[in-house]
C-alpha positions in Angstrom: 91.1 98.7 124.3 94.5 100.2 123.4 96.4 98.9 120.4 100.2 98.5 120.7 102.5 101.1 119.2 103.9 98.5 116.8 100.6 98.5 114.8 100.9 100.5 111.6 97.9 99.2 109.6 94.3 98.4 110.4 92.7 96.3 107.6 89.3 97.0 106.3 86.5 95.6 108.4 89.0 94.8 111.2 86.6 95.7 114.0 83.3 95.8 112.0 80.4 94.7 114.1 82.3 94.7 117.4 79.5 96.5 119.2 80.8 95.4 122.6 84.0 97.4 121.8 83.0 100.8 123.1 86.4 102.6 122.9 89.6 101.9 121.1 92.9 103.9 121.2 94.9 104.0 118.0 98.7 104.4 118.2 100.5 107.4 116.8 102.4 105.3 114.2 99.3 104.2 112.3 99.7 104.8 108.6 96.7 103.1 107.0 93.1 102.4 108.1 90.9 100.3 105.9 87.3 100.9 104.9 84.7 100.2 107.6 87.5 99.2 110.0 85.4 100.6 112.9 81.9 100.1 111.7 79.8 99.5 114.8 82.4 100.8 117.3 81.1 103.6 119.4 84.3 105.7 119.8 87.8 105.7 118.4 90.6 107.7 120.0 93.7 108.7 118.1 97.1 109.5 119.7 97.6 112.2 117.1 96.1 115.6 116.5 93.2 116.2 114.2 95.5 118.0 111.8 97.8 115.0 111.6 94.8 112.7 111.2 93.7 114.8 108.2 97.2 115.1 106.7 97.5 111.3 106.6 94.3 111.2 104.5 92.1 109.4 107.0 88.4 109.8 106.6 86.0 109.0 109.5 83.2 108.3 107.1 85.2 105.6 105.3 86.1 104.0 108.7 82.5 103.3 109.6 81.7 106.7 111.1 82.6 106.2 114.8 82.8 109.1 117.2 86.4 110.3 117.0 88.6 111.8 119.7 92.1 113.2 119.3 94.4 112.8 122.3 96.9 115.4 121.0 95.7 118.9 120.4 
């Protein structure tokens, strides 16, 4: 699943428990990700670098600890 570029916020628990959702691509314009937004999702891919991810204050553990991939190096 790939979210549209117009998405800037993912609310807490948005995809919690969606175990059938194995992979989700997050747009580069994302500014906020709620607690446990991806709890139960196997893998989340961001269209930003790891450095940008960290500079935005995102925390994988708060998101529900999915496997994270960065499409920009």
